[in-house]
N, CA, C and O atoms as CSV, one atom per row, in Angstrom:
chain,resi,resn,atom,element,x,y,z
A,1,UNK,N,N,-12.644,2.344,-13.572
A,1,UNK,CA,C,-11.447,1.293,-13.674
A,1,UNK,C,C,-10.848,2.345,-14.702
A,1,UNK,O,O,-11.606,3.303,-14.549
A,2,UNK,N,N,-10.014,2.669,-15.561
A,2,UNK,CA,C,-8.761,3.268,-16.906
A,2,UNK,C,C,-8.911,2.762,-17.465
A,2,UNK,O,O,-9.755,2.063,-16.904
A,3,UNK,N,N,-8.695,2.073,-19.103
A,3,UNK,CA,C,-8.660,1.416,-19.921
A,3,UNK,C,C,-7.655,1.028,-19.844
A,3,UNK,O,O,-7.453,0.338,-20.843
A,4,UNK,N,N,-6.757,1.044,-19.172
A,4,UNK,CA,C,-4.987,0.899,-18.890
A,4,UNK,C,C,-5.510,-0.589,-18.168
A,4,UNK,O,O,-5.575,-1.763,-18.533
A,5,UNK,N,N,-5.841,0.190,-16.924
A,5,UNK,CA,C,-5.906,-0.951,-15.793
A,5,UNK,C,C,-7.364,-2.120,-16.611
A,5,UNK,O,O,-7.102,-3.319,-16.515
A,6,UNK,N,N,-8.155,-1.924,-17.025
A,6,UNK,CA,C,-8.364,-2.988,-17.386
A,6,UNK,C,C,-8.079,-3.845,-18.367
A,6,UNK,O,O,-8.051,-5.073,-18.290
A,7,UNK,N,N,-7.811,-2.983,-19.539
A,7,UNK,CA,C,-6.907,-3.883,-20.029
A,7,UNK,C,C,-6.259,-5.443,-19.366
A,7,UNK,O,O,-6.441,-6.635,-19.616
A,8,UNK,N,N,-5.255,-4.492,-18.203
A,8,UNK,CA,C,-4.356,-5.285,-17.405
A,8,UNK,C,C,-4.823,-6.474,-16.949
A,8,UNK,O,O,-4.259,-7.566,-17.013
A,9,UNK,N,N,-6.481,-6.058,-16.221
A,9,UNK,CA,C,-6.722,-6.550,-15.090
A,9,UNK,C,C,-7.894,-8.198,-16.424
A,9,UNK,O,O,-8.272,-9.369,-16.406
A,10,UNK,N,N,-7.883,-7.169,-17.119
A,10,UNK,CA,C,-9.026,-8.671,-18.163
A,10,UNK,C,C,-7.480,-9.830,-18.881
A,10,UNK,O,O,-7.570,-11.033,-19.129
A,11,UNK,N,N,-6.630,-9.235,-18.995
A,11,UNK,CA,C,-5.512,-10.096,-19.061
A,11,UNK,C,C,-4.554,-10.883,-18.113
A,11,UNK,O,O,-3.525,-11.465,-18.457
A,12,UNK,N,N,-4.947,-10.818,-17.169
A,12,UNK,CA,C,-4.321,-11.330,-16.248
A,12,UNK,C,C,-5.066,-12.259,-15.719
A,12,UNK,O,O,-4.330,-13.139,-15.272
A,13,UNK,N,N,-6.832,-12.632,-15.452
A,13,UNK,CA,C,-7.493,-13.122,-15.122
A,13,UNK,C,C,-7.425,-14.234,-16.952
A,13,UNK,O,O,-7.666,-15.435,-16.830
A,14,UNK,N,N,-7.216,-13.881,-17.905
A,14,UNK,CA,C,-7.422,-14.617,-19.223
A,14,UNK,C,C,-6.141,-15.672,-19.003
A,14,UNK,O,O,-6.433,-16.840,-19.262
A,15,UNK,N,N,-4.639,-15.414,-18.523
A,15,UNK,CA,C,-3.606,-15.553,-17.988
A,15,UNK,C,C,-4.296,-17.200,-17.197
A,15,UNK,O,O,-4.200,-18.391,-17.497
A,16,UNK,N,N,-5.097,-16.289,-15.900
A,16,UNK,CA,C,-5.125,-17.712,-15.191
A,16,UNK,C,C,-5.891,-18.756,-15.294
A,16,UNK,O,O,-6.013,-19.786,-14.632
A,17,UNK,N,N,-6.644,-18.122,-16.700
A,17,UNK,CA,C,-7.916,-19.030,-17.268
A,17,UNK,C,C,-7.143,-19.721,-17.840
A,17,UNK,O,O,-7.567,-20.836,-18.145
A,18,UNK,N,N,-5.799,-19.395,-18.201
A,18,UNK,CA,C,-5.004,-20.836,-19.433
A,18,UNK,C,C,-5.301,-20.002,-20.739
A,18,UNK,O,O,-4.870,-20.265,-21.862
A,19,UNK,N,N,-5.992,-19.107,-20.439
A,19,UNK,CA,C,-6.055,-19.000,-22.349
A,19,UNK,C,C,-5.216,-18.715,-22.767
A,19,UNK,O,O,-4.342,-18.181,-22.084
A,20,UNK,N,N,-5.053,-18.947,-24.204
A,20,UNK,CA,C,-3.939,-19.344,-25.600
A,20,UNK,C,C,-3.656,-18.016,-25.619
A,20,UNK,O,O,-4.259,-17.133,-25.008
A,21,UNK,N,N,-2.337,-17.854,-26.632
A,21,UNK,CA,C,-2.267,-16.649,-27.622
A,21,UNK,C,C,-2.846,-15.320,-27.089
A,21,UNK,O,O,-3.405,-14.482,-27.796
A,22,UNK,N,N,-2.706,-15.254,-26.148
A,22,UNK,CA,C,-3.407,-13.504,-25.777
A,22,UNK,C,C,-3.076,-12.204,-26.362
A,22,UNK,O,O,-2.308,-11.771,-25.503
A,23,UNK,N,N,-3.140,-11.447,-27.116
A,23,UNK,CA,C,-3.000,-10.313,-28.243
A,23,UNK,C,C,-3.326,-9.499,-28.048
A,23,UNK,O,O,-4.499,-9.555,-27.679
A,24,UNK,N,N,-2.704,-8.038,-28.087
A,24,UNK,CA,C,-3.945,-6.480,-27.105
A,24,UNK,C,C,-3.707,-6.157,-28.302
A,24,UNK,O,O,-2.902,-6.691,-29.065
A,25,UNK,N,N,-4.380,-5.300,-28.496
A,25,UNK,CA,C,-4.609,-4.887,-29.681
A,25,UNK,C,C,-5.050,-2.764,-29.336
A,25,UNK,O,O,-6.128,-2.209,-29.125
A,26,UNK,N,N,-4.031,-2.367,-29.408
A,26,UNK,CA,C,-4.568,-0.786,-28.970
A,26,UNK,C,C,-6.086,0.218,-30.217
A,26,UNK,O,O,-5.716,0.882,-31.185
A,27,UNK,N,N,-6.902,0.141,-30.024
A,27,UNK,CA,C,-7.875,0.274,-30.960
A,27,UNK,C,C,-7.971,1.817,-30.730
A,27,UNK,O,O,-8.852,2.391,-31.370
A,28,UNK,N,N,-7.397,2.361,-30.126
A,28,UNK,CA,C,-8.277,3.614,-30.258
A,28,UNK,C,C,-8.484,5.472,-30.447
A,28,UNK,O,O,-9.080,6.455,-30.006
A,29,UNK,N,N,-6.941,4.739,-31.999
A,29,UNK,CA,C,-7.117,5.460,-32.617
A,29,UNK,C,C,-8.100,5.638,-34.191
A,29,UNK,O,O,-8.309,6.527,-35.016
A,30,UNK,N,N,-8.499,4.225,-33.974
A,30,UNK,CA,C,-8.772,3.458,-35.774
A,30,UNK,C,C,-10.683,3.840,-34.869
A,30,UNK,O,O,-11.524,4.229,-35.679
A,31,UNK,N,N,-11.150,3.713,-33.442
A,31,UNK,CA,C,-12.616,3.085,-33.356
A,31,UNK,C,C,-12.855,3.947,-32.262
A,31,UNK,O,O,-11.907,4.151,-31.503
A,32,UNK,N,N,-14.089,4.565,-32.004
A,32,UNK,CA,C,-14.602,4.758,-30.707
A,32,UNK,C,C,-15.062,3.968,-30.208
A,32,UNK,O,O,-14.969,3.958,-28.981
A,33,UNK,N,N,-15.752,2.958,-30.845
A,33,UNK,CA,C,-16.025,1.491,-29.610
A,33,UNK,C,C,-15.639,1.020,-28.359
A,33,UNK,O,O,-16.240,0.186,-27.681
A,34,UNK,N,N,-14.341,1.746,-28.022
A,34,UNK,CA,C,-12.796,1.110,-27.931
A,34,UNK,C,C,-12.120,1.461,-27.513
A,34,UNK,O,O,-12.155,2.657,-27.802
A,35,UNK,N,N,-10.801,1.161,-26.480
A,35,UNK,CA,C,-10.167,1.694,-27.048
A,35,UNK,C,C,-8.783,0.405,-26.972
A,35,UNK,O,O,-7.681,0.811,-27.343
A,36,UNK,N,N,-8.898,-1.251,-26.447
A,36,UNK,CA,C,-8.178,-1.872,-27.139
A,36,UNK,C,C,-9.291,-3.522,-26.496
A,36,UNK,O,O,-9.984,-3.980,-25.587
A,37,UNK,N,N,-8.661,-3.782,-27.927
A,37,UNK,CA,C,-9.197,-4.914,-28.082
A,37,UNK,C,C,-8.684,-6.356,-27.813
A,37,UNK,O,O,-8.492,-6.780,-28.953
A,38,UNK,N,N,-8.414,-7.168,-27.102
A,38,UNK,CA,C,-7.693,-8.318,-26.733
A,38,UNK,C,C,-8.621,-9.777,-26.906
A,38,UNK,O,O,-9.722,-10.146,-26.497
A,39,UNK,N,N,-7.489,-10.405,-27.777
A,39,UNK,CA,C,-7.470,-11.708,-28.526
A,39,UNK,C,C,-6.996,-12.968,-28.100
A,39,UNK,O,O,-5.817,-13.220,-27.851
A,40,UNK,N,N,-8.179,-13.945,-28.003
A,40,UNK,CA,C,-7.655,-15.349,-27.193
A,40,UNK,C,C,-8.093,-16.291,-28.334
A,40,UNK,O,O,-8.744,-16.222,-29.377
A,41,UNK,N,N,-7.153,-17.553,-27.341
A,41,UNK,CA,C,-7.734,-18.465,-28.508
A,41,UNK,C,C,-8.206,-19.833,-26.952
A,41,UNK,O,O,-7.481,-19.704,-25.965
A,42,UNK,N,N,-9.265,-20.916,-26.864
A,42,UNK,CA,C,-9.526,-21.596,-26.498
A,42,UNK,C,C,-9.091,-22.600,-27.148
A,42,UNK,O,O,-8.849,-22.602,-28.355
A,43,UNK,N,N,-8.912,-23.877,-26.098
A,43,UNK,CA,C,-8.774,-24.889,-26.837
A,43,UNK,C,C,-9.672,-26.441,-27.105
A,43,UNK,O,O,-9.489,-27.639,-27.322
A,44,UNK,N,N,-11.030,-25.137,-26.855
A,44,UNK,CA,C,-11.659,-26.520,-27.693
A,44,UNK,C,C,-13.536,-25.250,-26.974
A,44,UNK,O,O,-13.706,-24.799,-25.841
A,45,UNK,N,N,-14.314,-25.137,-27.987
A,45,UNK,CA,C,-15.569,-24.830,-27.261
A,45,UNK,C,C,-16.111,-24.916,-25.990
A,45,UNK,O,O,-16.728,-23.935,-25.575
A,46,UNK,N,N,-15.970,-26.193,-25.081
A,46,UNK,CA,C,-15.558,-25.916,-23.859
A,46,UNK,C,C,-15.087,-25.285,-22.832
A,46,UNK,O,O,-15.329,-25.029,-21.652
A,47,UNK,N,N,-14.168,-25.080,-23.846
A,47,UNK,CA,C,-13.154,-24.000,-22.971
A,47,UNK,C,C,-13.493,-22.585,-23.496
A,47,UNK,O,O,-14.203,-21.669,-23.078
A,48,UNK,N,N,-13.181,-22.658,-23.925
A,48,UNK,CA,C,-14.498,-21.156,-24.265
A,48,UNK,C,C,-14.756,-20.540,-24.100
A,48,UNK,O,O,-14.399,-19.362,-24.137
A,49,UNK,N,N,-16.221,-21.537,-23.588
A,49,UNK,CA,C,-17.144,-21.004,-22.955
A,49,UNK,C,C,-16.418,-21.353,-21.456
A,49,UNK,O,O,-16.430,-20.447,-20.623
A,50,UNK,N,N,-16.014,-22.185,-21.228
A,50,UNK,CA,C,-15.134,-21.591,-19.295
A,50,UNK,C,C,-14.258,-20.398,-19.243
A,50,UNK,O,O,-13.998,-19.760,-18.223
A,51,UNK,N,N,-13.573,-20.015,-21.152
A,51,UNK,CA,C,-13.217,-18.556,-20.274
A,51,UNK,C,C,-13.971,-17.150,-20.243
A,51,UNK,O,O,-13.760,-15.989,-19.890
A,52,UNK,N,N,-14.993,-17.944,-20.828
A,52,UNK,CA,C,-15.583,-16.213,-20.667
A,52,UNK,C,C,-16.367,-16.203,-19.681
A,52,UNK,O,O,-16.409,-15.196,-18.974
A,53,UNK,N,N,-17.537,-17.826,-19.273
A,53,UNK,CA,C,-17.478,-17.360,-17.595
A,53,UNK,C,C,-16.956,-17.341,-16.531
A,53,UNK,O,O,-17.418,-16.828,-15.512
A,54,UNK,N,N,-16.140,-17.786,-16.628
A,54,UNK,CA,C,-14.740,-17.073,-15.708
A,54,UNK,C,C,-14.522,-15.968,-15.950
A,54,UNK,O,O,-14.498,-15.267,-14.938
A,55,UNK,N,N,-14.297,-15.329,-17.090
A,55,UNK,CA,C,-14.432,-13.799,-16.983
A,55,UNK,C,C,-15.291,-12.938,-16.350
A,55,UNK,O,O,-15.314,-12.367,-15.260
A,56,UNK,N,N,-16.068,-13.003,-17.428
A,56,UNK,CA,C,-17.429,-12.593,-16.881
A,56,UNK,C,C,-18.102,-11.986,-15.204
A,56,UNK,O,O,-18.655,-11.016,-14.686
A,57,UNK,N,N,-17.586,-13.316,-14.906
A,57,UNK,CA,C,-17.704,-13.906,-12.963
A,57,UNK,C,C,-16.652,-12.370,-12.553
A,57,UNK,O,O,-16.869,-11.385,-11.847
A,58,UNK,N,N,-15.450,-12.821,-13.424
A,58,UNK,CA,C,-14.353,-11.511,-12.656
A,58,UNK,C,C,-14.352,-10.728,-12.479
A,58,UNK,O,O,-13.863,-10.150,-11.508
A,59,UNK,N,N,-15.290,-10.072,-13.940
A,59,UNK,CA,C,-15.248,-8.926,-14.677
A,59,UNK,C,C,-16.374,-8.413,-12.835
A,59,UNK,O,O,-15.894,-7.823,-11.867
A,60,UNK,N,N,-17.307,-8.734,-12.926
A,60,UNK,CA,C,-18.706,-8.388,-12.109
A,60,UNK,C,C,-17.897,-8.330,-11.336
A,60,UNK,O,O,-17.372,-7.239,-11.112
A,61,UNK,N,N,-17.401,-9.763,-10.476
A,61,UNK,CA,C,-16.768,-9.405,-8.387
A,61,UNK,C,C,-16.474,-7.767,-8.962
A,61,UNK,O,O,-17.298,-6.854,-8.903
A,62,UNK,N,N,-15.498,-7.702,-9.355
A,62,UNK,CA,C,-15.050,-6.095,-9.408
A,62,UNK,C,C,-16.634,-4.423,-10.194
A,62,UNK,O,O,-16.940,-3.409,-10.821
A,63,UNK,N,N,-16.804,-5.103,-9.690
A,63,UNK,CA,C,-18.477,-4.532,-9.994
A,63,UNK,C,C,-18.418,-3.740,-11.423
A,63,UNK,O,O,-19.087,-2.754,-11.730
A,64,UNK,N,N,-17.241,-4.568,-12.386
A,64,UNK,CA,C,-17.713,-3.663,-13.825
A,64,UNK,C,C,-18.714,-5.149,-14.668
A,64,UNK,O,O,-18.145,-6.241,-14.653
A,65,UNK,N,N,-19.357,-5.110,-14.971
A,65,UNK,CA,C,-20.279,-6.106,-15.800
A,65,UNK,C,C,-20.009,-5.968,-17.026
A,65,UNK,O,O,-19.496,-4.873,-17.258
A,66,UNK,N,N,-20.159,-6.721,-18.047
A,66,UNK,CA,C,-20.318,-6.310,-18.912
A,66,UNK,C,C,-21.538,-5.971,-19.468
A,66,UNK,O,O,-22.708,-6.311,-19.294
A,67,UNK,N,N,-20.765,-4.986,-20.395
A,67,UNK,CA,C,-22.505,-4.194,-20.966
A,67,UNK,C,C,-22.746,-5.552,-22.236
A,67,UNK,O,O,-23.087,-4.785,-23.136
A,68,UNK,N,N,-22.776,-6.258,-22.574
A,68,UNK,CA,C,-23.385,-7.389,-23.901
A,68,UNK,C,C,-21.990,-8.506,-24.022
A,68,UNK,O,O,-20.787,-8.473,-23.760
A,69,UNK,N,N,-22.532,-9.033,-24.328
A,69,UNK,CA,C,-22.408,-11.307,-24.638
A,69,UNK,C,C,-22.699,-11.976,-25.604
A,69,UNK,O,O,-23.812,-12.434,-25.859
A,70,UNK,N,N,-21.806,-12.078,-26.167
A,70,UNK,CA,C,-21.764,-12.640,-27.804
A,70,UNK,C,C,-21.789,-13.795,-27.907
A,70,UNK,O,O,-20.964,-14.003,-27.018
A,71,UNK,N,N,-22.164,-15.227,-28.412
A,71,UNK,CA,C,-21.387,-16.506,-28.822
A,71,UNK,C,C,-21.683,-17.811,-27.547
A,71,UNK,O,O,-21.287,-18.976,-27.569
A,72,UNK,N,N,-22.063,-17.488,-27.065
A,72,UNK,CA,C,-21.941,-18.399,-25.946
A,72,UNK,C,C,-22.855,-19.691,-25.870
A,72,UNK,O,O,-22.933,-20.571,-25.012
A,73,UNK,N,N,-23.571,-19.480,-27.162
A,73,UNK,CA,C,-24.500,-20.552,-27.314
A,73,UNK,C,C,-23.644,-21.626,-27.687
A,73,UNK,O,O,-23.480,-22.675,-27.065
A,74,UNK,N,N,-22.777,-21.053,-29.431
A,74,UNK,CA,C,-22.055,-22.010,-30.275
A,74,UNK,C,C,-20.479,-22.037,-29.156
A,74,UNK,O,O,-19.880,-23.111,-29.122
A,75,UNK,N,N,-20.134,-21.318,-28.645
A,75,UNK,CA,C,-18.944,-21.311,-28.327
A,75,UNK,C,C,-17.228,-21.415,-28.725
A,75,UNK,O,O,-16.152,-21.771,-28.245
A,76,UNK,N,N,-17.877,-20.789,-30.043
A,76,UNK,CA,C,-16.492,-21.266,-31.443
A,76,UNK,C,C,-15.535,-19.256,-31.439
A,76,UNK,O,O,-14.424,-18.828,-31.750
A,77,UNK,N,N,-16.900,-18.622,-30.864
A,77,UNK,CA,C,-16.470,-16.848,-30.731
A,77,UNK,C,C,-16.900,-16.444,-29.462
A,77,UNK,O,O,-17.957,-16.963,-29.106
A,78,UNK,N,N,-16.485,-15.826,-28.845
A,78,UNK,CA,C,-17.814,-15.700,-27.635
A,78,UNK,C,C,-16.765,-13.903,-27.583
A,78,UNK,O,O,-15.571,-13.701,-27.359
A,79,UNK,N,N,-17.645,-13.155,-27.829
A,79,UNK,CA,C,-17.006,-11.740,-27.554
A,79,UNK,C,C,-18.153,-11.685,-26.035
A,79,UNK,O,O,-19.260,-12.137,-25.741
A,80,UNK,N,N,-16.878,-10.685,-25.254
A,80,UNK,CA,C,-17.107,-10.046,-24.325
A,80,UNK,C,C,-16.780,-7.563,-24.539
A,80,UNK,O,O,-15.864,-6.774,-24.770
A,81,UNK,N,N,-18.054,-7.549,-24.284
A,81,UNK,CA,C,-17.930,-6.461,-25.225
A,81,UNK,C,C,-17.885,-5.700,-23.005
A,81,UNK,O,O,-18.988,-5.443,-22.524
A,82,UNK,N,N,-16.736,-5.509,-22.175
A,82,UNK,CA,C,-16.588,-4.034,-21.141
A,82,UNK,C,C,-16.235,-2.950,-21.206
A,82,UNK,O,O,-15.696,-2.346,-20.278
A,83,UNK,N,N,-16.551,-2.345,-22.690
A,83,UNK,CA,C,-17.527,-1.009,-21.808
A,83,UNK,C,C,-15.893,-0.438,-23.138
A,83,UNK,O,O,-16.037,-0.326,-24.356
A,84,UNK,N,N,-14.083,-0.112,-22.105
A,84,UNK,CA,C,-13.619,0.205,-23.272
A,84,UNK,C,C,-12.485,-0.876,-23.383
A,84,UNK,O,O,-11.452,-0.347,-23.792
A,85,UNK,N,N,-12.319,-2.495,-23.101
A,85,UNK,CA,C,-11.569,-3.305,-23.497
A,85,UNK,C,C,-12.924,-4.219,-24.261
A,85,UNK,O,O,-14.007,-4.067,-23.697
A,86,UNK,N,N,-12.908,-4.865,-25.127
A,86,UNK,CA,C,-13.412,-5.545,-25.607
A,86,UNK,C,C,-12.582,-7.011,-26.293
A,86,UNK,O,O,-11.664,-7.050,-27.112
A,87,UNK,N,N,-13.335,-8.176,-25.576
A,87,UNK,CA,C,-12.323,-9.752,-25.983
A,87,UNK,C,C,-12.873,-10.055,-26.082
A,87,UNK,O,O,-13.984,-10.168,-25.564
A,88,UNK,N,N,-11.859,-10.683,-27.610
A,88,UNK,CA,C,-12.567,-12.032,-28.804
A,88,UNK,C,C,-12.180,-13.510,-27.483
A,88,UNK,O,O,-10.975,-13.761,-27.521
A,89,UNK,N,N,-12.689,-14.109,-26.793
A,89,UNK,CA,C,-12.724,-15.413,-27.057
A,89,UNK,C,C,-12.507,-16.159,-27.906
A,89,UNK,O,O,-13.156,-16.681,-26.999
A,90,UNK,N,N,-12.145,-17.164,-29.176
A,90,UNK,CA,C,-11.861,-18.056,-29.991
A,90,UNK,C,C,-11.400,-19.436,-30.241
A,90,UNK,O,O,-10.310,-19.694,-29.732
A,91,UNK,N,N,-11.987,-20.410,-30.921
A,91,UNK,CA,C,-11.080,-21.216,-30.991
A,91,UNK,C,C,-10.357,-21.101,-32.074
A,91,UNK,O,O,-10.823,-20.438,-33.001
A,92,UNK,N,N,-9.124,-21.686,-32.198
A,92,UNK,CA,C,-7.846,-21.342,-33.527
A,92,UNK,C,C,-8.919,-21.463,-34.478
A,92,UNK,O,O,-9.168,-20.398,-35.042
A,93,UNK,N,N,-9.683,-22.514,-34.851
A,93,UNK,CA,C,-9.707,-22.764,-36.290
A,93,UNK,C,C,-10.708,-21.577,-36.754
A,93,UNK,O,O,-11.237,-21.641,-37.863
A,94,UNK,N,N,-10.982,-20.368,-35.778
A,94,UNK,CA,C,-11.978,-19.257,-36.344
A,94,UNK,C,C,-11.686,-18.374,-36.082
A,94,UNK,O,O,-12.452,-17.412,-36.134
A,95,UNK,N,N,-10.199,-18.265,-35.597
A,95,UNK,CA,C,-9.399,-17.111,-34.519
A,95,UNK,C,C,-8.826,-17.207,-36.455
A,95,UNK,O,O,-9.340,-16.293,-37.100
A,96,UNK,N,N,-7.821,-18.235,-37.388
A,96,UNK,CA,C,-7.779,-18.205,-37.902
A,96,UNK,C,C,-7.654,-18.308,-39.238
A,96,UNK,O,O,-6.768,-18.478,-40.076
A,97,UNK,N,N,-9.524,-18.059,-39.136
A,97,UNK,CA,C,-10.423,-17.948,-40.589
A,97,UNK,C,C,-10.849,-15.787,-40.260
A,97,UNK,O,O,-10.455,-14.803,-40.886
A,98,UNK,N,N,-11.267,-15.844,-39.703
A,98,UNK,CA,C,-11.590,-14.755,-39.363
A,98,UNK,C,C,-10.554,-13.544,-39.590
A,98,UNK,O,O,-11.007,-12.501,-40.062
A,99,UNK,N,N,-8.839,-13.654,-39.196
A,99,UNK,CA,C,-7.973,-13.552,-38.418
A,99,UNK,C,C,-8.269,-11.213,-38.434
A,99,UNK,O,O,-7.818,-10.315,-39.146
A,100,UNK,N,N,-9.399,-11.262,-37.016
A,100,UNK,CA,C,-8.693,-10.231,-36.607
A,100,UNK,C,C,-7.688,-9.239,-36.175
A,100,UNK,O,O,-7.845,-8.049,-35.902
A,101,UNK,N,N,-6.292,-10.194,-36.165
A,101,UNK,CA,C,-5.713,-9.461,-35.223
A,101,UNK,C,C,-5.479,-8.608,-36.477
A,101,UNK,O,O,-5.693,-7.409,-36.302
A,102,UNK,N,N,-5.000,-9.054,-37.965
A,102,UNK,CA,C,-4.815,-8.379,-39.252
A,102,UNK,C,C,-5.897,-6.924,-39.823
A,102,UNK,O,O,-5.479,-5.828,-40.196
A,103,UNK,N,N,-7.589,-7.450,-39.712
A,103,UNK,CA,C,-8.182,-6.738,-39.719
A,103,UNK,C,C,-7.823,-4.937,-38.965
A,103,UNK,O,O,-7.546,-3.924,-39.608
A,104,UNK,N,N,-7.945,-5.064,-37.626
A,104,UNK,CA,C,-7.189,-3.726,-36.741
A,104,UNK,C,C,-5.735,-3.501,-36.626
A,104,UNK,O,O,-5.071,-3.263,-35.617
A,105,UNK,N,N,-5.363,-3.626,-37.882
A,105,UNK,CA,C,-3.882,-3.600,-37.178
A,105,UNK,C,C,-3.708,-2.684,-38.638
A,105,UNK,O,O,-2.620,-2.187,-38.929
């Protein structure tokens, strides 16, 4: 799947799962690790974890299993690496603190 199609699929799934404040960053010119970074928020650690679990399930269902998953235990910030698209699912407090959008823009 092309990176733009993967990005669109990920965003569609995040919207279905009710992730909040979804932002897409095109990082292809800035990094070789991925083409896109998608950042979103959950309302609680339980919501963050459920977003991550459901997204992983949907990716696997499309035969696109994630390369790596980090942060599932604490569920304040879960990173799902799907190759060309890296997804950060964060609590609003963690998102405010780390300000990934400013770092990558």
